[in-house]
Backbone as numpy.savetxt, mean C-alpha at the origin, in Angstrom:
# Nx Ny Nz CAx CAy CAz Cx Cy Cz
1.78 11.31 -12.68 2.06 11.94 -11.48 2.68 11.04 -10.29
4.03 12.28 -9.99 4.84 11.68 -9.14 4.62 12.30 -7.84
4.31 11.49 -6.38 3.48 12.35 -4.79 4.52 13.28 -4.94
6.27 13.08 -5.10 7.13 14.05 -4.85 6.91 15.35 -5.76
5.81 15.53 -6.85 5.35 16.76 -7.79 4.03 17.34 -7.11
3.36 16.96 -5.87 2.44 17.09 -5.62 2.40 18.29 -4.57
2.25 19.54 -4.95 2.03 21.02 -4.57 1.75 21.10 -2.72
1.84 19.98 -2.57 0.77 19.37 -1.27 1.95 18.61 -0.51
1.63 18.55 0.94 2.59 17.70 1.75 2.32 16.64 2.50
2.81 15.58 1.21 0.99 13.99 1.62 2.05 13.01 2.12
3.04 13.45 3.03 4.07 12.99 3.98 2.92 12.25 5.53
3.27 10.86 5.26 2.86 10.40 6.59 4.02 9.34 7.98
3.34 9.19 8.51 4.24 7.99 9.77 3.46 7.28 9.40
3.74 5.93 11.07 2.92 4.65 11.68 2.80 5.30 12.40
1.19 4.63 12.74 0.83 4.97 14.60 1.11 3.50 15.11
1.57 3.21 16.41 0.89 1.62 17.26 0.95 1.22 16.65
-0.83 0.87 15.81 -1.36 0.56 15.50 -0.83 0.32 13.37
0.19 0.50 14.05 0.62 0.16 12.31 -0.07 0.81 11.06
-1.01 1.83 11.47 -1.90 2.26 10.23 -0.94 3.61 10.20
-1.31 3.72 8.43 -0.29 5.47 8.63 -1.37 6.61 8.78
-0.68 7.88 9.24 -1.69 9.05 9.37 -1.33 9.66 8.89
-1.76 10.90 8.59 -0.62 11.92 7.83 -0.43 13.21 8.40
0.85 13.34 8.19 1.66 14.15 9.08 0.96 16.20 8.48
0.06 16.01 7.87 -0.86 17.31 8.08 -1.91 16.44 7.02
-3.35 16.55 8.00 -4.91 16.86 7.28 -4.46 16.69 6.21
-4.64 18.55 6.02 -5.67 19.82 5.77 -4.51 19.60 3.79
-2.95 19.58 4.60 -2.29 19.86 2.91 -2.75 17.83 2.33
-3.03 17.07 2.92 -3.00 15.60 2.43 -4.86 15.78 1.36
-5.65 16.90 2.82 -6.89 17.16 1.88 -6.47 17.24 0.02
-6.26 18.87 0.27 -5.31 19.68 -0.71 -5.11 18.87 -1.50
-3.54 17.94 -1.61 -3.30 17.14 -2.43 -4.58 15.88 -3.03
-4.77 15.34 -2.25 -5.88 14.20 -3.19 -6.76 15.13 -3.53
-7.12 16.78 -3.56 -8.27 17.14 -4.64 -7.34 18.12 -5.72
-6.03 18.10 -5.09 -5.43 18.16 -6.91 -5.15 17.14 -7.41
-4.95 15.71 -7.28 -5.01 15.15 -7.79 -5.83 15.15 -8.45
-7.14 14.85 -7.78 -9.29 14.44 -8.09 -9.49 15.58 -10.03
-8.33 16.83 -8.82 -9.02 18.16 -10.70 -7.69 17.49 -12.13
-6.74 17.21 -11.67 -5.44 16.51 -13.15 -6.17 15.26 -13.34
-7.45 14.55 -12.25 -8.16 13.37 -13.01 -8.99 14.03 -14.00
-9.40 14.28 -13.56 -10.77 15.46 -14.68 -10.13 15.68 -15.40
-9.04 16.37 -15.47 -8.17 16.99 -17.01 -8.04 15.90 -17.35
-7.71 14.78 -17.21 -6.62 13.83 -18.77 -7.77 12.77 -18.81
-7.75 12.57 -19.80 -8.24 11.62 -21.06 -7.71 10.22 -20.89
-6.62 10.30 -20.64 -5.37 9.06 -21.16 -6.26 8.02 -19.97
-6.64 6.96 -20.51 -6.98 5.49 -19.19 -5.99 5.13 -19.47
-4.62 5.15 -18.71 -3.25 4.99 -18.50 -3.01 5.92 -16.82
-3.53 7.55 -17.39 -2.67 8.27 -16.73 -4.20 8.39 -15.86
-5.07 7.90 -15.83 -6.21 7.80 -14.91 -5.97 6.88 -14.29
-5.62 5.61 -14.52 -5.77 4.63 -13.36 -4.19 5.07 -12.54
-3.21 5.56 -13.16 -2.24 5.96 -12.50 -2.88 6.69 -11.50
-3.52 7.20 -11.60 -3.88 8.74 -10.66 -4.68 8.24 -9.46
-5.94 7.12 -10.69 -6.31 6.84 -9.59 -5.92 5.42 -7.91
-4.26 5.22 -9.02 -4.21 4.46 -7.35 -3.14 5.63 -6.40
-2.51 6.25 -6.56 -2.38 7.26 -6.34 -3.27 7.88 -4.54
-5.03 8.82 -5.52 -5.83 8.72 -5.00 -6.30 7.95 -3.72
-6.24 6.66 -4.27 -7.46 5.41 -3.03 -5.94 4.95 -2.02
-4.54 5.65 -2.23 -3.97 5.54 -1.30 -3.96 6.39 -0.44
-3.97 7.95 -1.03 -4.34 9.14 0.12 -5.64 8.66 0.92
-6.29 8.34 -0.19 -7.62 8.52 0.75 -8.20 7.57 1.42
-7.40 6.17 1.29 -7.38 5.01 3.21 -6.47 6.04 3.94
-5.24 6.79 4.01 -4.85 7.31 5.39 -5.89 8.52 5.69
-6.69 8.85 4.65 -7.54 9.49 5.40 -8.82 9.20 6.13
-8.28 8.06 5.60 -10.21 6.89 6.78 -11.54 7.51 5.35
-10.66 7.76 3.94 -12.39 7.68 3.46 -11.99 6.04 2.43
-12.89 5.33 2.85 -12.86 3.97 2.91 -12.97 3.71 1.42
-14.15 4.20 0.71 -15.03 3.37 0.29 -14.98 4.21 -1.20
-14.08 5.44 -1.15 -13.65 6.19 -2.30 -12.77 5.97 -2.17
-11.36 5.44 -2.02 -10.56 4.33 -1.82 -10.18 3.05 -2.29
-11.36 2.44 -2.18 -12.26 1.62 -2.55 -12.13 1.37 -3.66
-12.84 2.66 -3.96 -13.68 2.78 -5.32 -12.28 2.95 -6.76
-11.78 3.80 -6.34 -10.53 4.52 -6.94 -9.71 3.26 -7.15
-9.38 2.31 -6.27 -8.02 1.19 -6.58 -8.70 -0.05 -7.32
-9.84 -0.27 -6.92 -10.49 -1.19 -7.99 -10.37 -0.33 -9.78
-10.70 0.30 -9.83 -11.33 1.10 -11.04 -9.67 1.13 -11.61
-8.33 1.51 -10.88 -6.96 1.72 -11.31 -6.87 -0.18 -11.95
-7.24 -1.28 -10.34 -6.79 -2.99 -11.33 -7.70 -2.94 -12.16
-8.97 -2.59 -12.16 -9.40 -3.28 -13.59 -8.86 -2.87 -14.92
-8.76 -1.61 -15.31 -7.14 -0.85 -15.94 -6.70 -1.78 -16.95
-5.32 -1.44 -15.54 -4.11 -2.70 -14.98 -4.22 -4.30 -15.78
-5.30 -3.86 -15.52 -5.60 -6.21 -15.74 -6.02 -6.33 -17.09
-6.41 -5.25 -17.48 -6.30 -5.16 -19.10 -5.61 -4.56 -20.23
-5.06 -4.15 -19.46 -4.06 -3.96 -19.85 -3.12 -4.78 -20.06
-2.87 -5.64 -18.95 -1.84 -6.36 -18.84 -0.59 -5.86 -18.24
-0.37 -4.69 -17.62 0.61 -4.47 -17.02 0.71 -4.26 -15.67
1.22 -5.90 -15.65 1.81 -6.82 -14.55 2.72 -6.07 -13.38
3.38 -5.16 -13.38 3.94 -4.36 -12.07 2.49 -3.28 -11.66
1.93 -2.60 -12.39 1.26 -1.91 -11.99 -0.10 -2.74 -11.70
-0.47 -3.95 -11.48 -1.19 -5.02 -10.91 -0.97 -5.17 -9.74
0.61 -5.93 -9.56 1.26 -5.98 -8.66 0.86 -4.81 -7.75
1.78 -3.46 -7.87 1.19 -2.23 -6.54 0.16 -2.58 -6.66
-0.76 -2.04 -7.05 -2.90 -1.47 -6.99 -2.62 -2.88 -5.69
-2.68 -4.41 -6.33 -3.14 -5.32 -5.29 -2.38 -5.06 -3.54
-1.55 -4.97 -3.73 -1.58 -4.25 -2.41 -1.84 -3.26 -2.30
-1.90 -2.36 -2.61 -2.42 -1.26 -2.30 -3.88 -1.24 -1.77
-5.33 -2.00 -2.65 -6.37 -2.46 -2.53 -5.88 -3.38 -1.19
-5.47 -4.07 -0.89 -5.64 -5.11 0.06 -5.42 -4.61 1.09
-4.50 -3.74 1.42 -4.17 -2.49 2.09 -5.72 -1.94 2.75
-6.65 -1.12 2.16 -7.63 -0.65 2.37 -9.27 -1.56 2.60
-8.39 -2.99 1.95 -9.46 -4.05 2.07 -9.41 -4.31 3.62
-7.94 -4.55 4.29 -7.73 -5.10 5.18 -8.03 -3.52 6.71
-8.52 -2.23 6.09 -8.80 -1.42 6.98 -9.97 -1.75 6.95
-10.51 -1.82 6.08 -12.36 -2.26 6.18 -12.76 -3.39 7.10
-12.14 -4.49 7.35 -12.09 -5.62 8.24 -11.97 -6.55 7.03
-12.29 -6.72 5.52 -12.35 -7.95 4.75 -11.03 -8.01 4.42
-10.85 -8.86 5.67 -8.91 -9.63 5.79 -9.72 -10.42 5.16
-10.34 -11.49 4.27 -10.43 -12.67 3.26 -10.13 -12.37 2.01
-11.08 -11.21 1.84 -10.05 -10.56 0.60 -8.85 -10.08 0.63
-8.08 -9.38 1.39 -6.98 -8.49 1.84 -5.92 -9.70 1.29
-5.91 -10.86 2.23 -5.46 -12.40 1.72 -5.24 -12.32 0.64
-6.25 -12.69 -0.36 -6.39 -13.40 -1.32 -5.68 -12.30 -2.12
-5.60 -11.04 -2.38 -4.96 -10.03 -3.28 -3.23 -9.69 -2.78
-3.22 -9.97 -1.67 -1.47 -9.93 -1.26 -0.86 -11.73 -1.69
-2.16 -12.94 -1.77 -1.97 -13.98 -1.49 -1.65 -13.77 -3.50
-2.47 -13.56 -4.17 -2.04 -13.03 -5.46 -0.84 -12.35 -5.87
-0.32 -11.12 -5.50 0.89 -10.31 -5.44 1.45 -10.75 -4.70
2.33 -12.09 -4.30 3.38 -12.31 -3.18 3.80 -13.91 -5.03
2.16 -14.08 -5.04 2.54 -14.59 -6.29 3.38 -14.70 -7.72
3.12 -13.79 -7.82 3.54 -12.79 -8.62 4.57 -12.53 -8.67
5.00 -12.06 -7.22 6.24 -11.73 -7.56 7.77 -12.16 -6.88
6.93 -13.52 -6.28 8.12 -14.35 -6.46 7.88 -15.15 -8.12
7.07 -15.00 -9.38 7.53 -16.24 -9.56 8.15 -15.23 -10.67
8.62 -14.32 -10.91 8.76 -12.57 -12.29 9.63 -12.41 -11.57
11.07 -12.86 -12.06 11.78 -12.21 -11.75 12.72 -10.71 -11.56
11.11 -9.70 -12.97 11.35 -8.39 -12.44 11.20 -7.82 -11.44
10.33 -8.62 -10.97 9.35 -8.29 -9.38 10.08 -8.92 -8.09
10.72 -9.70 -7.97 11.17 -10.06 -6.94 11.87 -8.39 -5.69
11.98 -7.55 -6.53 12.16 -6.60 -5.80 11.38 -5.95 -4.83
10.43 -6.27 -5.18 8.33 -5.75 -4.41 8.19 -7.53 -3.42
8.98 -8.17 -3.31 8.75 -9.05 -2.12 8.44 -8.09 -0.46
9.16 -7.94 -0.30 9.59 -6.91 0.76 7.95 -6.67 1.22
7.74 -5.40 0.12 7.01 -4.97 0.16 5.51 -6.09 1.05
5.46 -6.87 0.37 4.09 -7.54 -0.14 3.88 -8.69 1.59
5.17 -8.44 2.02 5.51 -9.72 3.37 5.39 -8.30 4.29
6.26 -7.46 4.37 5.03 -6.21 4.92 4.11 -6.31 4.98
3.14 -6.53 3.81 1.74 -5.55 3.81 0.78 -6.75 4.78
1.15 -7.96 4.57 0.86 -9.31 5.04 1.05 -9.46 6.27
2.36 -9.05 6.53 2.52 -8.61 8.46 1.70 -7.51 9.01
1.53 -6.75 8.23 0.41 -5.94 8.97 -0.82 -6.27 8.81
-1.71 -7.28 7.82 -2.73 -7.55 7.80 -2.87 -8.54 9.51
-1.77 -9.63 9.40 -2.17 -10.53 10.57 -2.17 -9.92 11.72
-0.83 -8.66 11.73 -1.38 -7.53 13.03 -2.34 -7.69 13.12
-3.20 -7.28 12.37 -4.12 -6.63 12.64 -5.63 -7.70 12.99
-5.57 -9.05 12.46 -6.07 -10.01 12.95 -5.86 -9.92 14.11
-4.82 -9.73 14.37 -4.55 -10.27 16.09 -3.67 -11.64 15.71
-3.25 -12.17 14.71 -2.23 -13.61 14.82 -1.22 -12.48 14.58
-0.35 -12.44 15.89 1.22 -11.94 15.94 2.30 -12.87 16.30
2.22 -13.64 16.21 3.28 -14.34 15.42 3.34 -14.57 14.62
2.05 -14.91 13.44 2.33 -14.90 11.55 2.39 -12.98 11.49
2.37 -11.99 12.04 2.43 -11.16 11.40 4.27 -10.30 12.26
4.85 -11.04 13.01 6.21 -10.89 13.45 7.56 -11.65 12.71
6.60 -13.43 12.21 7.47 -14.00 10.98 7.49 -13.14 9.52
6.21 -12.88 9.19 5.90 -11.44 7.90 7.40 -11.24 7.59
7.56 -9.99 9.12 7.79 -8.24 9.09 9.36 -9.48 9.24
9.93 -10.12 10.39 11.26 -11.20 9.98 11.80 -10.79 8.29
10.84 -11.53 7.78 11.39 -12.03 6.40 11.71 -10.83 5.31
10.60 -9.65 6.18 10.81 -8.53 5.10 11.79 -7.57 5.40
12.23 -7.92 6.69 13.67 -6.76 7.40 14.55 -8.07 6.54
14.74 -8.83 6.95 16.07 -9.54 6.39 16.16 -8.84 4.64
15.71 -8.98 3.76 15.31 -8.82 2.37 15.42 -6.97 2.51
14.90 -6.58 3.67 15.35 -4.59 3.21 16.90 -4.50 3.55
17.06 -4.75 4.65 18.35 -4.49 4.99 19.18 -4.87 3.58
18.97 -6.26 3.03 19.63 -6.19 2.14 19.34 -5.23 0.27
18.40 -4.22 0.70 17.89 -3.64 -0.02 18.93 -2.42 -0.10
19.81 -2.18 1.42 20.29 -1.61 1.95 19.09 0.28 1.59
18.11 -0.13 1.72 17.46 1.44 1.82 16.72 1.47 3.63
17.46 2.54 3.43 17.28 2.71 5.83 15.52 3.22 5.77
14.96 3.82 5.07 13.62 3.56 5.17 12.51 2.94 5.37
12.76 1.68 4.32 12.56 0.73 4.65 13.11 -0.63 5.70
13.91 0.01 5.80 14.69 -0.70 6.89 13.24 -0.53 8.12
13.52 0.40 9.03 13.53 1.72 9.82 11.78 1.34 9.65
11.01 1.18 8.86 9.70 0.88 8.95 9.44 -0.44 8.98
10.04 -1.54 8.63 9.55 -2.89 9.34 10.43 -3.47 10.71
11.38 -2.19 10.61 11.86 -2.50 12.66 11.13 -2.00 13.65
10.61 -0.95 13.23 9.31 -0.02 13.81 8.18 -1.46 13.86
7.71 -1.88 13.06 6.54 -3.07 12.99 7.11 -3.97 13.79
8.06 -4.59 14.01 8.76 -5.77 14.95 8.76 -5.30 16.34
9.03 -4.10 16.16 9.38 -3.48 17.82 7.43 -3.69 18.65
6.80 -2.95 17.26 5.67 -3.32 17.92 4.75 -4.55 17.80
5.08 -4.86 17.15 4.43 -6.17 17.71 5.03 -7.03 18.15
6.41 -7.60 18.32 6.33 -7.80 19.97 6.13 -7.74 21.05
5.76 -6.95 21.35 5.19 -6.10 22.56 3.85 -7.07 22.62
3.32 -7.84 21.71 2.24 -8.42 21.54 2.26 -10.15 21.99
3.97 -10.17 21.32 4.33 -11.94 21.54 5.18 -11.74 22.27
């Protein structure tokens, strides 16, 4: 299931606390319910884990942190059993973000450290380093470690400018603008 195929508005924006917020909360709730229906109908464990990974992201954005944690942990457990390193990497980043919102900073740090190591050690995943750095910056920001957050965002911005993907560059520039107000 690709988020673009969900027949609801799953778009979000970033607030000044660098957290996502749903553009249309009711639409996102309907989209989560749609994904949960898809989850109930599928018997394929890989597809179930894939859906849970997406559901967990949207549940976090909606503030349903316990449900987000449950779905993301379940997805990660499955992907680790199948040794799907890319799915492991992406799900660790997502799960770390939920732990961050739960203020479980040590768990978030452990997951991001593992994701960074995986992305740096495997040439297939080096294109994901900027995502890990961006999320590390958000973690440090939420911890009040603004100078460290700024350094992570600067590294992510350098990589993102080289990717030449405007949306990614803009999100990191926004994060840098916010964190600079604190340093």
